[in-house]
MARROKE-21518 format. One record per residue (C-alpha): x, y negated, z; residue number from 1. Coordinates in steps of 0.2 Angstrom, whole numbers, plus 5000, padded with zeros to 4 digits. Last residue first. Example, Ala and Ser with C-alpha at 12.3 -4.5 7.8 and 13.67 -1.06 7.14 Angstrom:
{{5068 5005 5036} 2}
{{5062 5022 5039} 1}
end
This chain:
{{5168 5324 5213} 320}
{{5170 5321 5231} 319}
{{5157 5335 5237} 318}
{{5166 5347 5225} 317}
{{5182 5345 5234} 316}
{{5174 5348 5251} 315}
{{5164 5363 5245} 314}
{{5181 5370 5238} 313}
{{5188 5370 5255} 312}
{{5173 5380 5262} 311}
{{5159 5371 5270} 310}
{{5146 5377 5282} 309}
{{5130 5367 5284} 308}
{{5123 5362 5301} 307}
{{5104 5364 5302} 306}
{{5104 5369 5321} 305}
{{5098 5386 5317} 304}
{{5110 5388 5302} 303}
{{5124 5384 5314} 302}
{{5118 5397 5326} 301}
{{5117 5410 5312} 300}
{{5134 5406 5305} 299}
{{5142 5407 5323} 298}
{{5134 5424 5326} 297}
{{5140 5431 5309} 296}
{{5158 5425 5312} 295}
{{5158 5433 5330} 294}
{{5151 5449 5323} 293}
{{5164 5450 5309} 292}
{{5179 5447 5321} 291}
{{5185 5429 5320} 290}
{{5201 5421 5315} 289}
{{5199 5425 5297} 288}
{{5184 5414 5295} 287}
{{5193 5398 5300} 286}
{{5176 5389 5299} 285}
{{5172 5372 5292} 284}
{{5156 5364 5299} 283}
{{5147 5349 5292} 282}
{{5143 5331 5297} 281}
{{5136 5320 5283} 280}
{{5140 5302 5286} 279}
{{5130 5287 5293} 278}
{{5132 5291 5312} 277}
{{5150 5295 5311} 276}
{{5157 5293 5329} 275}
{{5140 5299 5337} 274}
{{5140 5313 5324} 273}
{{5157 5319 5331} 272}
{{5150 5318 5348} 271}
{{5135 5329 5344} 270}
{{5144 5341 5333} 269}
{{5158 5344 5346} 268}
{{5145 5345 5360} 267}
{{5134 5358 5352} 266}
{{5148 5369 5346} 265}
{{5156 5370 5363} 264}
{{5139 5373 5371} 263}
{{5136 5387 5359} 262}
{{5154 5395 5363} 261}
{{5151 5395 5382} 260}
{{5146 5413 5382} 259}
{{5131 5424 5378} 258}
{{5129 5433 5362} 257}
{{5115 5428 5350} 256}
{{5099 5439 5351} 255}
{{5097 5452 5338} 254}
{{5096 5449 5319} 253}
{{5113 5448 5310} 252}
{{5124 5453 5325} 251}
{{5114 5469 5327} 250}
{{5117 5477 5345} 249}
{{5116 5495 5348} 248}
{{5123 5495 5366} 247}
{{5132 5480 5375} 246}
{{5130 5462 5370} 245}
{{5146 5454 5363} 244}
{{5153 5441 5375} 243}
{{5157 5424 5367} 242}
{{5172 5413 5370} 241}
{{5173 5398 5358} 240}
{{5185 5386 5366} 239}
{{5199 5398 5365} 238}
{{5195 5400 5347} 237}
{{5201 5383 5343} 236}
{{5188 5369 5341} 235}
{{5192 5354 5330} 234}
{{5182 5338 5334} 233}
{{5179 5325 5321} 232}
{{5186 5324 5303} 231}
{{5185 5314 5287} 230}
{{5186 5323 5271} 229}
{{5196 5316 5257} 228}
{{5203 5333 5251} 227}
{{5219 5343 5251} 226}
{{5228 5336 5266} 225}
{{5213 5335 5277} 224}
{{5206 5352 5272} 223}
{{5224 5360 5275} 222}
{{5223 5354 5293} 221}
{{5207 5363 5296} 220}
{{5216 5379 5290} 219}
{{5232 5375 5301} 218}
{{5222 5372 5317} 217}
{{5236 5368 5329} 216}
{{5228 5377 5343} 215}
{{5223 5392 5334} 214}
{{5208 5396 5323} 213}
{{5190 5393 5325} 212}
{{5178 5379 5321} 211}
{{5183 5363 5313} 210}
{{5170 5349 5313} 209}
{{5172 5341 5296} 208}
{{5165 5324 5291} 207}
{{5158 5321 5273} 206}
{{5155 5303 5265} 205}
{{5173 5297 5262} 204}
{{5175 5284 5249} 203}
{{5194 5283 5249} 202}
{{5201 5266 5251} 201}
{{5210 5268 5267} 200}
{{5218 5251 5267} 199}
{{5236 5248 5266} 198}
{{5239 5234 5279} 197}
{{5255 5224 5282} 196}
{{5259 5219 5300} 195}
{{5247 5223 5314} 194}
{{5233 5228 5302} 193}
{{5227 5243 5312} 192}
{{5230 5257 5300} 191}
{{5246 5250 5293} 190}
{{5253 5245 5310} 189}
{{5248 5261 5318} 188}
{{5257 5272 5305} 187}
{{5272 5261 5306} 186}
{{5273 5262 5325} 185}
{{5270 5281 5324} 184}
{{5285 5282 5313} 183}
{{5295 5270 5324} 182}
{{5291 5281 5339} 181}
{{5299 5296 5330} 180}
{{5315 5286 5326} 179}
{{5315 5280 5344} 178}
{{5316 5297 5351} 177}
{{5311 5297 5370} 176}
{{5299 5312 5369} 175}
{{5311 5323 5359} 174}
{{5324 5330 5371} 173}
{{5311 5329 5385} 172}
{{5301 5342 5376} 171}
{{5288 5344 5362} 170}
{{5283 5332 5356} 169}
{{5278 5314 5351} 168}
{{5259 5310 5353} 167}
{{5244 5299 5348} 166}
{{5229 5305 5358} 165}
{{5212 5300 5351} 164}
{{5197 5291 5357} 163}
{{5179 5286 5353} 162}
{{5172 5277 5369} 161}
{{5162 5285 5382} 160}
{{5177 5292 5392} 159}
{{5183 5308 5400} 158}
{{5201 5310 5402} 157}
{{5205 5324 5398} 156}
{{5211 5340 5390} 155}
{{5209 5348 5373} 154}
{{5202 5346 5356} 153}
{{5212 5355 5342} 152}
{{5228 5349 5337} 151}
{{5236 5340 5322} 150}
{{5252 5342 5314} 149}
{{5268 5335 5307} 148}
{{5282 5347 5312} 147}
{{5298 5337 5315} 146}
{{5315 5341 5308} 145}
{{5314 5342 5289} 144}
{{5299 5330 5291} 143}
{{5308 5316 5299} 142}
{{5315 5308 5283} 141}
{{5307 5291 5287} 140}
{{5297 5291 5270} 139}
{{5292 5309 5274} 138}
{{5285 5303 5292} 137}
{{5276 5289 5283} 136}
{{5266 5301 5271} 135}
{{5261 5314 5284} 134}
{{5257 5301 5297} 133}
{{5246 5291 5285} 132}
{{5236 5307 5282} 131}
{{5234 5310 5300} 130}
{{5229 5292 5304} 129}
{{5216 5292 5290} 128}
{{5209 5309 5296} 127}
{{5207 5303 5315} 126}
{{5202 5285 5311} 125}
{{5184 5289 5316} 124}
{{5190 5290 5334} 123}
{{5183 5306 5341} 122}
{{5168 5305 5353} 121}
{{5174 5312 5370} 120}
{{5170 5329 5376} 119}
{{5161 5339 5390} 118}
{{5160 5357 5395} 117}
{{5172 5356 5409} 116}
{{5175 5338 5414} 115}
{{5190 5328 5410} 114}
{{5208 5330 5417} 113}
{{5220 5344 5415} 112}
{{5213 5356 5428} 111}
{{5195 5352 5423} 110}
{{5183 5344 5435} 109}
{{5167 5354 5436} 108}
{{5151 5351 5425} 107}
{{5152 5367 5416} 106}
{{5159 5382 5426} 105}
{{5168 5385 5414} 104}
{{5180 5380 5400} 103}
{{5174 5382 5382} 102}
{{5176 5363 5379} 101}
{{5187 5351 5389} 100}
{{5188 5335 5379} 99}
{{5199 5325 5368} 98}
{{5203 5322 5350} 97}
{{5220 5326 5343} 96}
{{5237 5319 5336} 95}
{{5254 5326 5332} 94}
{{5272 5322 5329} 93}
{{5283 5337 5332} 92}
{{5299 5343 5338} 91}
{{5299 5362 5343} 90}
{{5300 5367 5361} 89}
{{5289 5382 5358} 88}
{{5281 5380 5375} 87}
{{5273 5364 5369} 86}
{{5271 5347 5378} 85}
{{5266 5331 5368} 84}
{{5270 5314 5374} 83}
{{5258 5300 5374} 82}
{{5251 5284 5366} 81}
{{5232 5285 5370} 80}
{{5221 5277 5357} 79}
{{5205 5270 5363} 78}
{{5191 5265 5351} 77}
{{5178 5251 5348} 76}
{{5181 5243 5364} 75}
{{5170 5228 5370} 74}
{{5179 5212 5376} 73}
{{5176 5199 5389} 72}
{{5188 5207 5402} 71}
{{5188 5217 5418} 70}
{{5171 5226 5415} 69}
{{5177 5231 5398} 68}
{{5194 5238 5404} 67}
{{5186 5248 5419} 66}
{{5173 5255 5407} 65}
{{5186 5261 5395} 64}
{{5196 5269 5409} 63}
{{5181 5280 5413} 62}
{{5192 5295 5418} 61}
{{5210 5291 5419} 60}
{{5216 5308 5424} 59}
{{5224 5314 5408} 58}
{{5232 5297 5404} 57}
{{5242 5297 5421} 56}
{{5243 5280 5429} 55}
{{5256 5266 5429} 54}
{{5247 5256 5415} 53}
{{5252 5246 5400} 52}
{{5237 5240 5390} 51}
{{5240 5235 5372} 50}
{{5226 5226 5364} 49}
{{5221 5226 5345} 48}
{{5209 5214 5336} 47}
{{5222 5210 5323} 46}
{{5235 5197 5318} 45}
{{5240 5189 5335} 44}
{{5240 5205 5344} 43}
{{5234 5206 5362} 42}
{{5245 5210 5377} 41}
{{5240 5218 5394} 40}
{{5250 5222 5409} 39}
{{5243 5234 5422} 38}
{{5236 5230 5439} 37}
{{5218 5234 5435} 36}
{{5219 5222 5420} 35}
{{5233 5209 5419} 34}
{{5230 5192 5411} 33}
{{5236 5191 5393} 32}
{{5252 5193 5385} 31}
{{5254 5188 5366} 30}
{{5260 5201 5354} 29}
{{5266 5197 5336} 28}
{{5283 5205 5339} 27}
{{5290 5221 5332} 26}
{{5298 5224 5349} 25}
{{5280 5227 5357} 24}
{{5277 5242 5345} 23}
{{5294 5250 5349} 22}
{{5292 5248 5368} 21}
{{5275 5255 5368} 20}
{{5280 5270 5358} 19}
{{5295 5273 5369} 18}
{{5283 5271 5384} 17}
{{5271 5284 5379} 16}
{{5284 5298 5375} 15}
{{5292 5293 5391} 14}
{{5276 5296 5401} 13}
{{5273 5289 5419} 12}
{{5273 5271 5413} 11}
{{5257 5276 5403} 10}
{{5253 5266 5388} 9}
{{5235 5263 5381} 8}
{{5231 5256 5364} 7}
{{5214 5248 5364} 6}
{{5205 5244 5348} 5}
{{5195 5228 5350} 4}
{{5176 5222 5349} 3}
{{5172 5204 5353} 2}
{{5158 5201 5365} 1}
end
């Protein structure tokens, strides 16, 4: 079966529908038979389908299997076109991988979709899309108003297929902005070959799994902007809870702390490796975001599973 990239629009999400409207308005789309009650188009120049559904993105577990079972296509990746919600209310363009890591009890349905302790393989396009987003947003003159950022892994749904969320934020004032949707449409058109294509010609052999820091991952973001590294899952500190043992405990030699942090690291690395089977997967730590005992525990654990830790300079040196 032919493999496609699947773009998913939710009719319940203004930030999603504006992106879908702008992409369709550019032409080149041919409507197909509906799938599970949702309209579907395929693009005439590229192996890309757009599926317009009346369902919430967050709770669309196994959406990829539904599409595959209803059509004669395999799916190489799923890109959810979406709104972004933030308490800050600041306008933003952002993207992120998906999963619910660090939440317990493992195996139970999570509040915002997905399953606690599980994640979805990240799209291999993560770094390329982010770099294009930064460049194209500047060309459009949006960077003075919009924060161009990436987020750590969070929320559902649960899929088997490599995925990302492509978002406009952060309030109702911004979700329906056509200028923001046009930026994303340019990014996707370049990346997916819908109009003109500017290939990602960089020879990338190293993949970052980001560990630590806040939700918007500024230190991991810097790696992507200053090097040619690829990226997989990014874990914020809230996904890495660990409980310091009581008493006279030595973080350099005694047993590792309990908590969901090891599961988060294991799943993030496993799913990233699945998306990048032929590249070197390494960890990048936001060192200052951890206490000393936490940092030592993470370093010991990564060493025990043979995952190398890179600093920014290591990514630069790896390319030269």
